[in-house]
C-alpha positions in Angstrom: 209.8 18.5 135.6 207.8 17.8 132.6 207.6 15.1 130.2 211.1 14.1 129.0 212.7 15.6 132.1 212.5 19.1 130.8 211.1 21.9 133.0 207.5 22.9 132.3 207.1 26.0 130.1 205.1 28.7 131.8 202.4 29.8 129.4 201.5 33.5 128.9 198.1 34.5 130.3 196.3 34.6 126.9 198.0 31.4 125.8 196.9 29.6 129.0 193.4 30.9 128.7 193.1 29.6 125.1 194.6 26.3 126.2 192.1 25.9 129.1 189.1 26.8 126.9 190.2 24.4 124.1 190.8 21.7 126.7 187.4 22.1 128.3 185.7 22.3 124.9 187.2 19.0 123.8 187.1 17.1 127.1 184.1 18.5 128.9 184.1 19.3 132.6 187.5 18.7 134.3 189.0 19.0 137.8 191.9 21.3 138.6 194.2 18.2 138.7 192.9 17.0 135.3 193.8 20.4 133.8 197.2 20.4 135.5 198.0 16.9 134.3 196.9 17.7 130.7 199.0 20.8 130.6 202.1 19.0 132.1 201.8 16.2 129.6 202.0 18.9 126.9 205.1 20.4 128.7 203.2 23.5 129.9 201.8 25.0 133.1 199.6 28.0 133.9 201.2 31.3 134.7 199.9 31.1 138.3 199.0 28.2 140.6 196.4 26.4 138.5 193.5 26.8 140.9 194.2 30.6 141.2 194.4 31.0 137.4 191.2 29.1 136.9 189.5 31.1 139.6 190.5 34.3 137.8 189.1 33.0 134.6 185.8 32.1 136.4 185.6 35.6 137.9 185.8 37.1 134.4 183.0 34.8 133.2 185.3 32.8 130.9 184.6 29.4 132.6 182.3 28.0 135.2 183.6 26.4 138.4 181.8 24.5 141.1 182.7 22.3 144.0 182.0 18.6 143.2 181.6 16.3 146.1 181.7 13.4 143.7 185.1 14.5 142.2 186.3 15.8 145.5 187.4 19.2 144.3 186.6 22.0 141.8 185.0 21.0 138.5 185.6 23.5 135.7 183.5 23.8 132.5 182.5 26.1 129.7 179.6 28.4 130.6 
């Protein structure tokens, strides 16, 4: 459930890509959990499991992803 007790709205792929890119541009590098929380606070979620969706964006060169020992997970950023 999202904010306000309503179910999270699943974003379309292009909408989710735009959302993630805008989020990373405004916030800088973020973990998978940071991105999930930001989307949920806006009442949204990615069309796939977040980490899978971000990995697909990474494989297409849209974002960078690297394992961060410090943050204990994937850290995503703009290339």
